[in-house]
DOGU-17523 format. One record per residue (C-alpha): residue number from 1; residue in three letters; x, y, z. Coordinates in steps of 0.05 Angstrom, whole numbers, plus 5000, padded with zeros to 4 digits. Each point is the difference from the previous one (the first is absolute). Layout:
residues N
+-----+------+------+-------+------+
|  nr | rest | east | north |   up |
+-----+------+------+-------+------+
| NUM |  ALA |    X |     Y |    Z |
...
+-----+------+------+-------+------+
***
This chain:
residues 386
+-----+------+------+-------+------+
|  nr | rest | east | north |   up |
+-----+------+------+-------+------+
|   1 |  UNK | 5002 |  5000 | 4999 |
|   2 |  UNK | 5023 |  5072 | 4980 |
|   3 |  UNK | 4984 |  5034 | 5067 |
|   4 |  UNK | 5012 |  4965 | 5069 |
|   5 |  UNK | 4953 |  5048 | 5037 |
|   6 |  UNK | 4943 |  5017 | 4964 |
|   7 |  UNK | 4949 |  5051 | 5032 |
|   8 |  UNK | 4938 |  4965 | 4968 |
|   9 |  UNK | 4990 |  4931 | 4979 |
|  10 |  UNK | 4935 |  4986 | 4960 |
|  11 |  UNK | 4959 |  4939 | 4996 |
|  12 |  UNK | 4940 |  4987 | 4952 |
|  13 |  UNK | 4945 |  4960 | 5037 |
|  14 |  UNK | 4929 |  4978 | 5006 |
|  15 |  UNK | 4995 |  4978 | 5069 |
|  16 |  UNK | 4937 |  4961 | 4986 |
|  17 |  UNK | 5004 |  4998 | 5062 |
|  18 |  UNK | 5057 |  5017 | 5036 |
|  19 |  UNK | 5030 |  4937 | 5032 |
|  20 |  UNK | 5065 |  4976 | 5036 |
|  21 |  UNK | 5034 |  4988 | 4933 |
|  22 |  UNK | 4990 |  5078 | 4986 |
|  23 |  UNK | 5026 |  5008 | 5067 |
|  24 |  UNK | 5059 |  4960 | 4997 |
|  25 |  UNK | 5018 |  5043 | 4934 |
|  26 |  UNK | 4993 |  5059 | 5036 |
|  27 |  UNK | 5041 |  4977 | 5053 |
|  28 |  UNK | 5053 |  4979 | 4956 |
|  29 |  UNK | 5006 |  5068 | 4965 |
|  30 |  UNK | 5008 |  5035 | 5068 |
|  31 |  UNK | 5057 |  4951 | 5019 |
|  32 |  UNK | 5031 |  5006 | 4930 |
|  33 |  UNK | 4991 |  5080 | 4995 |
|  34 |  UNK | 5000 |  5022 | 5070 |
|  35 |  UNK | 4968 |  5072 | 5005 |
|  36 |  UNK | 4976 |  5001 | 4933 |
|  37 |  UNK | 4927 |  5019 | 4989 |
|  38 |  UNK | 4953 |  4952 | 4964 |
|  39 |  UNK | 4953 |  5020 | 4949 |
|  40 |  UNK | 4950 |  4950 | 4977 |
|  41 |  UNK | 4966 |  5010 | 4933 |
|  42 |  UNK | 4936 |  4961 | 5007 |
|  43 |  UNK | 4939 |  4981 | 4954 |
|  44 |  UNK | 4931 |  5033 | 5016 |
|  45 |  UNK | 4936 |  4962 | 5002 |
|  46 |  UNK | 5014 |  4954 | 4942 |
|  47 |  UNK | 5060 |  4960 | 4990 |
|  48 |  UNK | 5049 |  4977 | 4947 |
|  49 |  UNK | 4972 |  4928 | 4990 |
|  50 |  UNK | 4937 |  5030 | 4989 |
|  51 |  UNK | 4957 |  4994 | 5064 |
|  52 |  UNK | 4974 |  5044 | 5054 |
|  53 |  UNK | 5044 |  5019 | 5061 |
|  54 |  UNK | 4977 |  4963 | 5063 |
|  55 |  UNK | 5002 |  5060 | 5037 |
|  56 |  UNK | 4996 |  5080 | 4978 |
|  57 |  UNK | 5063 |  5034 | 4977 |
|  58 |  UNK | 4996 |  5033 | 5069 |
|  59 |  UNK | 4994 |  4944 | 5040 |
|  60 |  UNK | 5060 |  4968 | 4971 |
|  61 |  UNK | 5042 |  5061 | 5001 |
|  62 |  UNK | 4988 |  5006 | 5080 |
|  63 |  UNK | 5021 |  4927 | 4999 |
|  64 |  UNK | 5061 |  5019 | 4967 |
|  65 |  UNK | 5014 |  5063 | 5045 |
|  66 |  UNK | 4987 |  4958 | 5063 |
|  67 |  UNK | 5055 |  4952 | 4980 |
|  68 |  UNK | 5061 |  5042 | 4979 |
|  69 |  UNK | 4982 |  5039 | 4936 |
|  70 |  UNK | 5015 |  5071 | 4999 |
|  71 |  UNK | 4959 |  5022 | 4944 |
|  72 |  UNK | 4946 |  4971 | 4957 |
|  73 |  UNK | 4986 |  5019 | 4931 |
|  74 |  UNK | 4936 |  4978 | 4956 |
|  75 |  UNK | 5016 |  4965 | 4933 |
|  76 |  UNK | 4945 |  5031 | 4958 |
|  77 |  UNK | 4954 |  4944 | 4967 |
|  78 |  UNK | 5040 |  5020 | 4928 |
|  79 |  UNK | 5064 |  4972 | 5030 |
|  80 |  UNK | 4970 |  4947 | 5046 |
|  81 |  UNK | 4950 |  4964 | 4950 |
|  82 |  UNK | 5055 |  4977 | 4954 |
|  83 |  UNK | 5041 |  4948 | 4979 |
|  84 |  UNK | 5066 |  4987 | 5041 |
|  85 |  UNK | 5045 |  5039 | 4952 |
|  86 |  UNK | 4956 |  5064 | 5007 |
|  87 |  UNK | 4980 |  4991 | 5070 |
|  88 |  UNK | 5072 |  4997 | 5016 |
|  89 |  UNK | 5013 |  5061 | 4956 |
|  90 |  UNK | 4951 |  5039 | 5037 |
|  91 |  UNK | 5026 |  4982 | 5065 |
|  92 |  UNK | 5071 |  5012 | 4985 |
|  93 |  UNK | 4981 |  5075 | 4969 |
|  94 |  UNK | 4968 |  5014 | 5060 |
|  95 |  UNK | 5054 |  4983 | 5052 |
|  96 |  UNK | 5051 |  5031 | 4956 |
|  97 |  UNK | 4956 |  5063 | 4996 |
|  98 |  UNK | 4995 |  4999 | 5073 |
|  99 |  UNK | 5079 |  4997 | 5012 |
| 100 |  UNK | 5006 |  4924 | 5016 |
| 101 |  UNK | 5072 |  4975 | 4988 |
| 102 |  UNK | 4990 |  4929 | 5013 |
| 103 |  UNK | 4943 |  4948 | 4985 |
| 104 |  UNK | 4987 |  4947 | 5039 |
| 105 |  UNK | 4957 |  4936 | 4982 |
| 106 |  UNK | 4991 |  4930 | 5019 |
| 107 |  UNK | 5025 |  4944 | 4952 |
| 108 |  UNK | 5004 |  4923 | 5000 |
| 109 |  UNK | 5075 |  5011 | 4970 |
| 110 |  UNK | 5030 |  5059 | 5038 |
| 111 |  UNK | 5070 |  4981 | 4969 |
| 112 |  UNK | 4970 |  5017 | 4929 |
| 113 |  UNK | 5036 |  5063 | 4973 |
| 114 |  UNK | 4936 |  5028 | 4971 |
| 115 |  UNK | 5025 |  5057 | 4969 |
| 116 |  UNK | 5053 |  4956 | 4958 |
| 117 |  UNK | 4937 |  4961 | 4980 |
| 118 |  UNK | 4963 |  5068 | 4979 |
| 119 |  UNK | 5056 |  5020 | 4959 |
| 120 |  UNK | 5006 |  4933 | 4965 |
| 121 |  UNK | 4928 |  4995 | 4987 |
| 122 |  UNK | 4989 |  5078 | 4987 |
| 123 |  UNK | 4966 |  4994 | 4926 |
| 124 |  UNK | 4972 |  4927 | 5010 |
| 125 |  UNK | 4933 |  4987 | 4988 |
| 126 |  UNK | 4961 |  4937 | 4995 |
| 127 |  UNK | 4964 |  4978 | 4932 |
| 128 |  UNK | 4934 |  5027 | 4990 |
| 129 |  UNK | 4986 |  4949 | 4943 |
| 130 |  UNK | 4996 |  4946 | 5050 |
| 131 |  UNK | 4919 |  4995 | 4999 |
| 132 |  UNK | 5000 |  4938 | 5041 |
| 133 |  UNK | 5044 |  5028 | 5057 |
| 134 |  UNK | 4993 |  5059 | 5042 |
| 135 |  UNK | 5047 |  5056 | 4986 |
| 136 |  UNK | 5028 |  5002 | 5077 |
| 137 |  UNK | 5018 |  4926 | 4993 |
| 138 |  UNK | 5034 |  5009 | 4929 |
| 139 |  UNK | 5038 |  5061 | 5032 |
| 140 |  UNK | 5022 |  4954 | 5062 |
| 141 |  UNK | 5031 |  4953 | 4942 |
| 142 |  UNK | 5040 |  5058 | 4970 |
| 143 |  UNK | 5023 |  5017 | 5065 |
| 144 |  UNK | 5027 |  4932 | 5018 |
| 145 |  UNK | 5034 |  4998 | 4924 |
| 146 |  UNK | 5040 |  5064 | 5013 |
| 147 |  UNK | 5016 |  4996 | 5079 |
| 148 |  UNK | 5018 |  4924 | 4995 |
| 149 |  UNK | 4948 |  4975 | 5057 |
| 150 |  UNK | 4929 |  5019 | 5013 |
| 151 |  UNK | 4972 |  5054 | 5037 |
| 152 |  UNK | 4934 |  4981 | 5018 |
| 153 |  UNK | 4984 |  5010 | 5073 |
| 154 |  UNK | 4949 |  5058 | 5010 |
| 155 |  UNK | 5047 |  5039 | 5040 |
| 156 |  UNK | 5061 |  4990 | 4961 |
| 157 |  UNK | 4964 |  5018 | 4935 |
| 158 |  UNK | 4971 |  5058 | 5034 |
| 159 |  UNK | 5071 |  5023 | 5023 |
| 160 |  UNK | 5027 |  4991 | 4927 |
| 161 |  UNK | 4937 |  5043 | 4981 |
| 162 |  UNK | 5028 |  5053 | 5055 |
| 163 |  UNK | 5068 |  4996 | 4970 |
| 164 |  UNK | 4978 |  5009 | 4927 |
| 165 |  UNK | 4957 |  5066 | 5025 |
| 166 |  UNK | 5061 |  5023 | 5038 |
| 167 |  UNK | 5041 |  4993 | 4937 |
| 168 |  UNK | 4948 |  5033 | 4957 |
| 169 |  UNK | 5003 |  5063 | 5052 |
| 170 |  UNK | 5075 |  5005 | 4999 |
| 171 |  UNK | 5008 |  4959 | 5058 |
| 172 |  UNK | 4982 |  5050 | 5055 |
| 173 |  UNK | 4995 |  4943 | 5056 |
| 174 |  UNK | 5046 |  4941 | 5022 |
| 175 |  UNK | 4964 |  4938 | 5011 |
| 176 |  UNK | 5003 |  4962 | 5070 |
| 177 |  UNK | 4965 |  4933 | 4986 |
| 178 |  UNK | 4978 |  4963 | 5065 |
| 179 |  UNK | 4992 |  4928 | 5003 |
| 180 |  UNK | 4933 |  4981 | 5015 |
| 181 |  UNK | 4999 |  4947 | 5055 |
| 182 |  UNK | 4948 |  4947 | 5024 |
| 183 |  UNK | 4941 |  5015 | 4951 |
| 184 |  UNK | 4993 |  5000 | 4931 |
| 185 |  UNK | 4965 |  5054 | 4960 |
| 186 |  UNK | 4940 |  4950 | 4986 |
| 187 |  UNK | 5005 |  4954 | 5061 |
| 188 |  UNK | 4925 |  4990 | 5022 |
| 189 |  UNK | 5015 |  4966 | 5064 |
| 190 |  UNK | 5018 |  5025 | 5068 |
| 191 |  UNK | 5045 |  4959 | 5042 |
| 192 |  UNK | 5002 |  5000 | 5070 |
| 193 |  UNK | 5074 |  5000 | 5013 |
| 194 |  UNK | 5005 |  5063 | 4966 |
| 195 |  UNK | 4987 |  5070 | 5005 |
| 196 |  UNK | 5001 |  5021 | 4922 |
| 197 |  UNK | 4945 |  4984 | 4956 |
| 198 |  UNK | 4988 |  5028 | 4935 |
| 199 |  UNK | 4944 |  5052 | 4985 |
| 200 |  UNK | 4962 |  4947 | 4962 |
| 201 |  UNK | 4997 |  4954 | 5048 |
| 202 |  UNK | 4978 |  5055 | 5056 |
| 203 |  UNK | 4949 |  5018 | 4951 |
| 204 |  UNK | 4969 |  4929 | 4993 |
| 205 |  UNK | 5001 |  4985 | 5073 |
| 206 |  UNK | 4965 |  5067 | 5016 |
| 207 |  UNK | 4948 |  4982 | 4943 |
| 208 |  UNK | 4991 |  4929 | 5034 |
| 209 |  UNK | 4986 |  5029 | 5066 |
| 210 |  UNK | 5065 |  4986 | 5035 |
| 211 |  UNK | 5010 |  5068 | 5027 |
| 212 |  UNK | 5032 |  4979 | 5061 |
| 213 |  UNK | 5053 |  4956 | 4968 |
| 214 |  UNK | 5023 |  5061 | 4969 |
| 215 |  UNK | 5027 |  5035 | 5064 |
| 216 |  UNK | 5072 |  4968 | 4988 |
| 217 |  UNK | 5008 |  5022 | 4933 |
| 218 |  UNK | 4989 |  5075 | 5000 |
| 219 |  UNK | 5018 |  5059 | 5043 |
| 220 |  UNK | 4953 |  5024 | 5058 |
| 221 |  UNK | 4977 |  5061 | 4952 |
| 222 |  UNK | 4982 |  4959 | 4947 |
| 223 |  UNK | 4961 |  4942 | 5045 |
| 224 |  UNK | 4961 |  5062 | 5036 |
| 225 |  UNK | 4975 |  5017 | 4923 |
| 226 |  UNK | 4982 |  4930 | 4987 |
| 227 |  UNK | 4960 |  4996 | 5060 |
| 228 |  UNK | 4966 |  5067 | 4987 |
| 229 |  UNK | 4995 |  4999 | 4921 |
| 230 |  UNK | 4974 |  4962 | 4947 |
| 231 |  UNK | 5052 |  4977 | 4958 |
| 232 |  UNK | 4974 |  5004 | 4924 |
| 233 |  UNK | 5007 |  4959 | 4941 |
| 234 |  UNK | 4976 |  4992 | 4929 |
| 235 |  UNK | 4941 |  4964 | 5026 |
| 236 |  UNK | 4972 |  5066 | 5028 |
| 237 |  UNK | 5017 |  5038 | 4942 |
| 238 |  UNK | 4973 |  4946 | 4949 |
| 239 |  UNK | 4926 |  5027 | 5003 |
| 240 |  UNK | 5028 |  5069 | 4972 |
| 241 |  UNK | 5040 |  4965 | 4947 |
| 242 |  UNK | 4944 |  4958 | 4976 |
| 243 |  UNK | 4956 |  5061 | 4997 |
| 244 |  UNK | 5050 |  5043 | 4961 |
| 245 |  UNK | 5013 |  4933 | 4951 |
| 246 |  UNK | 4922 |  4997 | 4991 |
| 247 |  UNK | 4986 |  5072 | 4985 |
| 248 |  UNK | 5060 |  5025 | 4958 |
| 249 |  UNK | 5001 |  5003 | 4928 |
| 250 |  UNK | 5053 |  4957 | 4971 |
| 251 |  UNK | 5025 |  5059 | 4956 |
| 252 |  UNK | 5014 |  5033 | 5070 |
| 253 |  UNK | 5031 |  4939 | 5036 |
| 254 |  UNK | 5045 |  5006 | 4938 |
| 255 |  UNK | 5029 |  5066 | 5028 |
| 256 |  UNK | 5018 |  4970 | 5071 |
| 257 |  UNK | 5071 |  5004 | 5011 |
| 258 |  UNK | 5034 |  4932 | 4980 |
| 259 |  UNK | 4949 |  4978 | 4963 |
| 260 |  UNK | 5029 |  4957 | 4932 |
| 261 |  UNK | 4987 |  4950 | 4946 |
| 262 |  UNK | 4923 |  5006 | 5011 |
| 263 |  UNK | 4996 |  4975 | 5071 |
| 264 |  UNK | 4949 |  5041 | 5022 |
| 265 |  UNK | 4950 |  4957 | 4955 |
| 266 |  UNK | 5023 |  4936 | 5042 |
| 267 |  UNK | 4991 |  5038 | 5069 |
| 268 |  UNK | 4929 |  5010 | 4982 |
| 269 |  UNK | 4981 |  4940 | 4969 |
| 270 |  UNK | 5028 |  4953 | 5051 |
| 271 |  UNK | 4962 |  5042 | 5057 |
| 272 |  UNK | 4938 |  4986 | 4955 |
| 273 |  UNK | 5015 |  4928 | 4995 |
| 274 |  UNK | 5015 |  4988 | 5071 |
| 275 |  UNK | 4933 |  5033 | 5028 |
| 276 |  UNK | 4987 |  5041 | 5067 |
| 277 |  UNK | 5027 |  4951 | 5051 |
| 278 |  UNK | 5077 |  4996 | 4974 |
| 279 |  UNK | 5054 |  5026 | 5046 |
| 280 |  UNK | 5053 |  5048 | 4974 |
| 281 |  UNK | 5052 |  4939 | 4999 |
| 282 |  UNK | 4955 |  4958 | 4959 |
| 283 |  UNK | 4987 |  5058 | 4947 |
| 284 |  UNK | 5079 |  5014 | 5001 |
| 285 |  UNK | 5012 |  4922 | 4984 |
| 286 |  UNK | 4948 |  5001 | 4950 |
| 287 |  UNK | 5027 |  5061 | 4962 |
| 288 |  UNK | 5080 |  4974 | 5006 |
| 289 |  UNK | 5033 |  4983 | 4939 |
| 290 |  UNK | 5071 |  4985 | 4978 |
| 291 |  UNK | 5014 |  5071 | 4985 |
| 292 |  UNK | 4975 |  5035 | 5061 |
| 293 |  UNK | 5029 |  4977 | 5071 |
| 294 |  UNK | 4953 |  5007 | 5059 |
| 295 |  UNK | 5036 |  5057 | 5024 |
| 296 |  UNK | 4992 |  5039 | 4940 |
| 297 |  UNK | 4928 |  4986 | 4994 |
| 298 |  UNK | 4998 |  5014 | 5076 |
| 299 |  UNK | 5027 |  5065 | 4987 |
| 300 |  UNK | 4957 |  5015 | 4937 |
| 301 |  UNK | 4935 |  4979 | 5044 |
| 302 |  UNK | 5022 |  5056 | 5050 |
| 303 |  UNK | 5011 |  5051 | 4940 |
| 304 |  UNK | 4928 |  4989 | 4981 |
| 305 |  UNK | 4973 |  4999 | 5078 |
| 306 |  UNK | 5034 |  5074 | 5000 |
| 307 |  UNK | 4979 |  5016 | 4932 |
| 308 |  UNK | 5076 |  5019 | 4990 |
| 309 |  UNK | 5008 |  5027 | 4929 |
| 310 |  UNK | 5068 |  4997 | 4954 |
| 311 |  UNK | 4999 |  5078 | 5005 |
| 312 |  UNK | 4998 |  5006 | 5070 |
| 313 |  UNK | 5063 |  4957 | 5015 |
| 314 |  UNK | 5035 |  5041 | 4943 |
| 315 |  UNK | 4981 |  5069 | 5032 |
| 316 |  UNK | 5036 |  4976 | 5066 |
| 317 |  UNK | 5060 |  4970 | 4963 |
| 318 |  UNK | 5013 |  5070 | 4965 |
| 319 |  UNK | 4990 |  5040 | 5068 |
| 320 |  UNK | 5012 |  4953 | 5061 |
| 321 |  UNK | 4996 |  5024 | 5074 |
| 322 |  UNK | 5016 |  4969 | 5071 |
| 323 |  UNK | 4943 |  4988 | 5047 |
| 324 |  UNK | 5021 |  5004 | 5069 |
| 325 |  UNK | 4957 |  4956 | 5047 |
| 326 |  UNK | 5039 |  5001 | 5066 |
| 327 |  UNK | 5063 |  5017 | 5042 |
| 328 |  UNK | 5037 |  4986 | 5062 |
| 329 |  UNK | 5031 |  5054 | 5038 |
| 330 |  UNK | 5069 |  4990 | 4970 |
| 331 |  UNK | 4963 |  4998 | 4935 |
| 332 |  UNK | 4979 |  5063 | 5009 |
| 333 |  UNK | 5068 |  5025 | 5002 |
| 334 |  UNK | 5018 |  4968 | 4936 |
| 335 |  UNK | 4939 |  5032 | 4965 |
| 336 |  UNK | 5015 |  5073 | 5027 |
| 337 |  UNK | 5062 |  4986 | 4957 |
| 338 |  UNK | 4978 |  4955 | 4937 |
| 339 |  UNK | 4939 |  5044 | 4982 |
| 340 |  UNK | 5037 |  5059 | 4978 |
| 341 |  UNK | 5043 |  4949 | 4954 |
| 342 |  UNK | 4951 |  4953 | 4970 |
| 343 |  UNK | 4991 |  5008 | 4920 |
| 344 |  UNK | 4926 |  4978 | 5009 |
| 345 |  UNK | 4944 |  5036 | 5041 |
| 346 |  UNK | 4994 |  4969 | 5068 |
| 347 |  UNK | 4923 |  4994 | 5017 |
| 348 |  UNK | 4986 |  5006 | 5079 |
| 349 |  UNK | 4920 |  5010 | 4990 |
| 350 |  UNK | 4949 |  4994 | 4953 |
| 351 |  UNK | 4962 |  5063 | 4984 |
| 352 |  UNK | 4937 |  5000 | 4957 |
| 353 |  UNK | 5040 |  5030 | 4939 |
| 354 |  UNK | 5045 |  4941 | 5002 |
| 355 |  UNK | 4948 |  4950 | 4998 |
| 356 |  UNK | 4978 |  5028 | 4938 |
| 357 |  UNK | 5068 |  5011 | 4966 |
| 358 |  UNK | 5067 |  4956 | 5012 |
| 359 |  UNK | 4968 |  4962 | 5050 |
| 360 |  UNK | 4938 |  4979 | 4972 |
| 361 |  UNK | 5015 |  4933 | 4987 |
| 362 |  UNK | 5025 |  4974 | 5067 |
| 363 |  UNK | 4944 |  5043 | 5027 |
| 364 |  UNK | 4947 |  4955 | 4964 |
| 365 |  UNK | 5041 |  4937 | 5013 |
| 366 |  UNK | 4999 |  5022 | 5083 |
| 367 |  UNK | 4924 |  5010 | 4991 |
| 368 |  UNK | 4991 |  4930 | 4973 |
| 369 |  UNK | 5036 |  4969 | 5056 |
| 370 |  UNK | 4958 |  5040 | 5049 |
| 371 |  UNK | 4942 |  4970 | 4978 |
| 372 |  UNK | 5019 |  4937 | 5030 |
| 373 |  UNK | 5040 |  5023 | 5066 |
| 374 |  UNK | 4960 |  5060 | 5014 |
| 375 |  UNK | 5058 |  5047 | 5014 |
| 376 |  UNK | 5016 |  5065 | 4968 |
| 377 |  UNK | 5066 |  4989 | 4953 |
| 378 |  UNK | 5019 |  5069 | 4980 |
| 379 |  UNK | 4958 |  5065 | 5013 |
| 380 |  UNK | 5005 |  5017 | 5075 |
| 381 |  UNK | 5057 |  4951 | 5010 |
| 382 |  UNK | 5058 |  5024 | 5045 |
| 383 |  UNK | 5073 |  4975 | 4983 |
| 384 |  UNK | 5018 |  4950 | 5059 |
| 385 |  UNK | 5048 |  5031 | 5053 |
| 386 |  UNK | 5026 |  4937 | 5035 |
+-----+------+------+-------+------+
***
């Protein structure tokens, strides 16, 4: 790493919800970079893999601040609801604009030289013409051929995406991979001899009614939220999506961000064929084909739910901004310094004018999430001071 004692270490996260694995990561950063402030660029109310967040952005930001983060920024939906490469670019860009010098992230293989891999694969693409294979799988094959071994584990792939984004932005950050311990990314089981479980296992245990079992795997602040709030999932938003698909005109669905290859017809046709009792998972399985992964379809479903248009994403990408959700006492000192130098607007509150102009899309997204959790997401919300 180019700088031994950075002032700001960045993390790109979702905290869905914040658990002991995330706490371990923060502790590792503090141990490696004593005195550095930790700034988190966190997805808002809808996430990279195309699903609603379990808790709203304010709750999850509070969980992060309660466990060692100094500043939490929201990744707007135009950055958060993206394939890994674009999600990574949005997160790296936000942290670099805020003045971060190091990006810390979890990886299955923390010894990989992700920046070296990024340079090797800088101009690499998959084969778009393989119609019997998803593009993501084709791209992974191309990476393996170029590097000499597979890079296929979820966090390793995301680490490579961070490195490629960092390279594209002129390498403003040094990378600090932290080896994931105990639970794998998609691990679905809770193990009684461990205190770290995957977010997937935690969510599934909660939905199965095993709340008391989760106390060992999450910090106290998260467990309080698990006891007092309802954890949301696609099952809660499915009636709203089903209504959107039923009422929308096909030509309007064709304007949704990420829609391609006429998939909008298949979305509607499969819904009609399955009938009114179908679940979100059953519909997704019926729509699935070799060209569209489940994750890509989930992102597309989220874009339909949010009525997220291509032009809305393009407007944000041309004029990005930073949205502040909360800060600690140490973070406040940092903010006073950083806000004078950041190249993008730093939004600390949402005005009536904002919700009609550059924040219109994220304001809309917040209102849709609010329909289910009943909590105001933007107007009248104050930045968290922890």
